N, C-alpha and C positions, 0 to 999 in steps of 0.2 A: 292784533286788536280787532274786535268785532264791531262792525258798523251796523246800526239799525236804520232802515230806510222808512220814513213815514209816508203815509198815503197823501199827506198834504204837501205835495211837491211844489214849492214856490220858487220862482226864479227871482233872485235878488242880485243887485249889482255885484260883479260886472256881468251877470248872466242875462240882464235885460236885453231883449231883442231889439227894442226900438227906443231911441231917445225922443225928446219932444220934437226935435227937428225932423226926425225920421217919421214921426206921427204926422207931421205936417206934409211931409213928402208923400205919405201913403195916400193922401187925397188925390195925388196925381198918378199913383201906381197901384194897381190891384194885383196881389199875389194869388197864385193858384194854390190849391190845397197841398199838392205835392211839394211846391216851393216852400210853403210854410213848414211842412214836415221836415224838409231838408234843412231848414234853418234851425229847427229844434235839434235835429241830429248833430248838426255842426256845433251847436252850443254844448251839447252833451259830450261830444268828442273832445272839445277844447278844455272843458272844465271838470269833467269826470272821467278822464282817460285812464287814471290809475285803477288797479285791481282792487275791488272791494271785497271784504270778508263779511258775510251776512249770516246771521243765525235766525232760524224761524221754523215754523211748523209746516210740513208738507201738506198740500191740499190740491185736489183735482189732478192728481198725478196720472198721466197717460203716456204709455210708450207706443208710439206709432209703428205701423208695419215697416216703415223705413228704418227703424231703430232709434230715431230721434225721440227725446223725452220732453214733454211739456207739462208744466205744473205751476203752482203758485206757492210763494212763501208768505206766511202770515204770522202776526202776533195779535195781541188783544186790541190793537189800535189801527192796524193797517195791513195791507197785503200787496205783494209785488209779483207780477207774472215773471216766469223764468223759462229758459230753454236750455237743454243740454244735448249736444249732437252725438250721433251714434258712434263716432270714432273715439269717444272718451269712455274708458273702462271704469266700472264701479266694482268695489270689493264687497258690496252687499246689495240686497234687494230693497229698494226704497218702497215705503208703504205710507199711505195717507195717515196723518196723525203723528208721524215720526218727527222728532226734533233733529234738525240737521244743520250743518255749517257748510256753506258754499263759497267759492271764490269765483269772481267774474267781473265783467264790465257792464255798465249801464248803456243800453242802446235803445233806439227808437225803431219800432216795427211800423213802418209807414202805412202798410196796407190796412191795418186795423186801428191805426192811430193810438197805439199803446206803447208805454215805456216798459221795458223788460230787461232782465239781467241775463247776459250770455254767460252761462256757467262753464267753468273749466275743470272744477273738481267738486266733489260732495263727500262728506263724511258724517257719520252719526255724531250727534253733539255730546253724548256721554255713554257711560257703561250701560245704563238702562236702555238706551236706544240701540246699542249694539246687541244686547240680549234680545231686544224686540226684533231686530233684523235677523238674528240667529233663528228665532222661533218661526219667523215668516218663511225663511228659506227651507227650514226643516219641514214645515207643512207642505210647501210646494214640491219638494223632492219626494215626500211620502205619497202625494197624489200621483206623481209620475211613476211610482213603483220602484224607485231607485233604492229604497231602504228594505225591500222585501227579501226575506231569507232565501227565497227560491233563486235569486240572482247571485247568491254568494258562491264563489268557487272554492273547492276544497284545497287545502294546503298540501303540497307534496310531502311524502313521508321522509324521503332521503334526497333533498335538493343538492345538485352538484354545483350550481352557480346561483349566487344570491346577489341581487341588486340593492343598493342603498341610495335613497334620495334624501339628502339632508345637507346641512352646512358642513364644509370641510373642517371647520374649527369648532371648538366647544366640547363639552362632556358627552353629548349624545353620540357622536361618531366614534369616540374612544370607547364608550361603553359597549356599543354594538360590535366593534371589531374585537375587543377583548373577549366578549362572551362567545362570539362565533369561533374564535381561535381555541378557546378552552373546550367548547362542546363538540365542534366538528372541524378540526384543523385541516382536513382534506378538502373541504368545500372552498371554491373560488369565490371571491367577493369583488364586485364591481361598484365603485362609488361614483355617483354623478353629483358633484358639488352644486348646491343650489342656494339661492337666497331663501331665507325662512321667515323674514318679516320685512315690512315696507311695501310701498305701492307696487313695485315690480316683482315681488315674491310670488303672487299667485300664478302669473304667466310663466315664470321660470320653473316652478314646481310642476305645473301641467305639462310644459314642454319636456321636462326631464322624464316624466312618466311615458309620454308619447315616444321619446327616443328609445326607451328600453324595449318597446314592442318589437323592434327588429333585431333584438339580441337573443341569446340562448338562455337567458335567465329563467330559473324555475320559480322564483318567488321574489317579490319586491318588499322592502321595508321603507316606508315613507313617514318621516316625522322630524321631530326636534325636541329639545329639552323644554322644561317648564317656563312659564312666564305669565305676564298679565294677559287679560283678554285682548288687549290691543296687540301684544306681541304675537299671539297665536292666531290673529284674525285671518292671515293668509289661508289657513286651513279651514276657514268657515266660508269660503267663497264658492260660487257656482262653477267657476272654470276649473278649479281643482277637483270638485265633486264629479264633474263631467269626465275628466281625464281618468279618475279612479274607476268610475262605473263602466267605461268603455274599454278598460284595460283587458287584454287577453291573458295577462299574467296575474296570478293571485297576488293580492296586495294586503300587507299587514300595516295598519296605521298605528303609529306610536307618537302621539303629540302630547307633550307636557308630562305631567305627573298624574297620580291617581285621581286627583280632584278635577282634572280637566277633561272635558268631553267636547269634541268638535264635530263639525259636519263630515270631515274626512273619516273620523272614527265610525260614524253611522253608515257611510256608503261603502267603506272598505270591506273586503271579504272576511277579514278578521281584524281585531283591534287589541292592543296591549296597553296597560296603564303607563308603562315607561319604555324607553328605547331598549334597555337591558331585557325587559320581559319580552319585547318583540323579537330580539335575537334568540332568546330561549324558545320562543314559540316557532321560529322558523326552522330550527334544526333539532334533532334529538342528540342527547348526550352520548358520545362515543363509548363512554364507560357503561352506559345502560345497554348499548348494542352488544358490547363485548360480553356482558353478563347474560344477555339473551342467547348468544351463540353458545356459551358454556352450558346453559340449561338445555339447549337443543342437543348438544353433544352428549350430556348425561342421559337424555331420553333415548337417543340413538344407541348408545352403549347398552342400555337396559334391554331394548328390543333385540339387539344382536345376541346378547347372552341368553335370553330366553329361547331364541330360535336354535342356538347351538346346543343348549341343554336338551331341548326337545329332540333334536336330531341324534344326540348321543344316546338318549334313552331308547330311541327307536332302533339304532344300530345294535345296542346291547341286547334288546329283545330279540332281534333277528339272529344275532350271533349264537344265542342259546338254542335255537331251533336245530333239530337233528339234521335237517337237510343242509344246513349251512356249516355244520361242524367239519364237513369234508373240505371246506375251503378256508382254513385258518389264515393262510397266507394272503388270500384276497381280502379278507376282513381286516388284517393288519395294515395292508396298503391303504384301504379306505379310511381306517382310523388315522393313519399318518397324514393322508390328504385333509382329513377333517381338522387335525391339529394345525396344519399349515394354513388352512382357510381361517381358522380361529385367530391365528397370529396376524394374518393380513387384515382381517376385519377389525381387529382390536386397534391396529396402528393406522387404519384409514382415516378416522376423524382427525388425528393429530397431524397427518400429512396434509389433509384438506385445509385445516386451519392455518398451518404454516405457509402453505402456498398462497392463500388469500391474504394473510398478514403481510407477506412479502410484496404482494401486488398492491395492497393499500399503502404500504410504505413508499413504493416507487411513485404511485399517484400523488401522494402527499408531497414528496420531494419535487415532483414535476410542477404541481400546482403552486407550490411555494415559490419556485423560480420564476413563475409567470406573474406573480403579484406585482401590480403597478408600482409599488413602493420598494420592491426588493432591491433594485439597483442602489438605493440610498444606503443599505446595509453594507454594500461593497465600496462605499466611498464615492459613488457617483452623485451627480447633481442633476435634478430635473429643471428644465428651463420652460417657463410659461410666458406667453404673450397674449394679452387680452384674456386672461384667465383660461387659456387653452395651452396644452402641452405643445411644445415646438418640436417638430420632427426634423430628421436630417434633410428632408426634401424642401422644407420651408426656407425662404431666403430672409436675410437680415438686411435692414437698411439703417442708415445713420438716423439717430433720434428715436429709434424703437425703445420702448420701456419694457424691460424684461424682469421677470421674477425668478430668482435662483432659489430652488428648494433643496435644502440639505436635510440630513436626518435630524440634526440638532437645531437648525434655525432656517430662516429665509432672508433673502436680501433682494432689494430692488436696484437695478442698474440701468443705465442709459447707454446705448450703443454710440460710441464716438467715431469709430472707424471700422470698416470691414475690408478684408482682402482675401484673395483665394488662399486656401491652405497649401502649405508646401510639404506636408507629410505624405508619405506613400500611401496608396489606397489600402494596403493591408493593415497599416497602423491606424488609419481612420476608422476602420471597422472593428477595432479592438474594443 
C-alpha cells in the first residue's frame, strides 16, 4: 500500500503534546527548543514507528561527498524532505523529476527543525521511470568513455577455457553448454552460478566477474534469458557496468532476447542477442576448423607437386646432356631418391593431421574428465552447503542444510548425526 504524506501535518489526538492541564502547567515550566524538538520526535516515534511506503517525484536530489543522499519527495500538493544513507545500494541512478517509491520511517531532524523520512529503499515507480533511469545511466557512462569502441578487447580466436556467469538453472545455461559442446567440445567451461534478478543480483554478478579475473579463462559469457525490464534490471546497474569495464578478460554480454538491450550489452567487449548466439560467438565451429585444415592440406599438396614436377623436368634436361650420359647410374640413383622424397612428401600431411587429431582427442578426453559435472555421469553426487561445493576438507555439523545434486535431480537434507568414517583411507579416496 502506498501512503501519501501531506504538507499539512496536523497533530490530532492522541498525538496532542499538551492537554489543558499541561497548558496550565506550562505557565510554570518553560521548555527549551531542543526539549520541544525531542517531544516532537518522541511523538513521531510512538505513533509513526511503522515503515511507510511513499510515492512521489524526486526534487533537489544531491549526493554528498560522504555518499549520503539528500532530496525531497513532492506531488501537486505537498513535499517531504528525505535522506538515504551511503550504505544503502541503489540499482539505478536517481534523477530530479523521476517518479519513485521509497520505504522508510518519519523522523525529526532537530538541528533544522524539519520532519523528514529516513529512506531504506528506493525504486522507480514504473516502466517509464525505469527507462528514464536507463537513459540517464547510459548518458553518464558515455561521458566517462565506458562505451567507446577503443576500450573494447578483441575476442580470442581459439579459447581454451570459457567462463559463464549466469543462473545455474533455466534455459540460458543449457543453451550455452549445448552450443559450446557442439561447436568446440575440447574447450573447458567454468560456470559461476549467480543471481540474475532481484535486489542482490547486481552485487552477485559483479562479484562473479571479479572472481574470474584470477582464473585462466580466455573469455567470459555474462547474461541470462529474456524477461521484462524489471527482470533484466540487474544488468542495467552501474556496479555491473563497472565490473565489466574493468575486466581484464574479454566479456560477451548476452542478456534476454533480440528485443532486449541493456547497459551490460553496451559496456561489454561484444554482445549477442541470445545466450546461444553468445556461445557461437565465443568459439569457432570445429567442423569449420577441420575444413580449413583440409583446404590448407590441398594447397600444400599442390605446391609440393609443382616443385616435384619442376625438379623432374630439370633432372630430365640435365640427363640428356652429353656430359651426363657418362653417369647413368648416378642419375638413376638421384631419380630413385627423388621418388622416395616424393612419397615422403605426399604422406607427410596425412601423418601431420593424424598426429594432431590424436593429440586433440587426448586433450578432449582429458578436459571432459575435468568437467565439474563429469562425476555425475559416473553415478556420484555433488554436495553443496550455502550454495558452495563441499570438499573433503570441510567439516560437517549437526543441523547443516545440504543440497545433494545428482544427474537426474537434487535433494535437500539436514545433517542429524556425524561420526568419523571407519573405511580405510584407500577406499575413502576412491
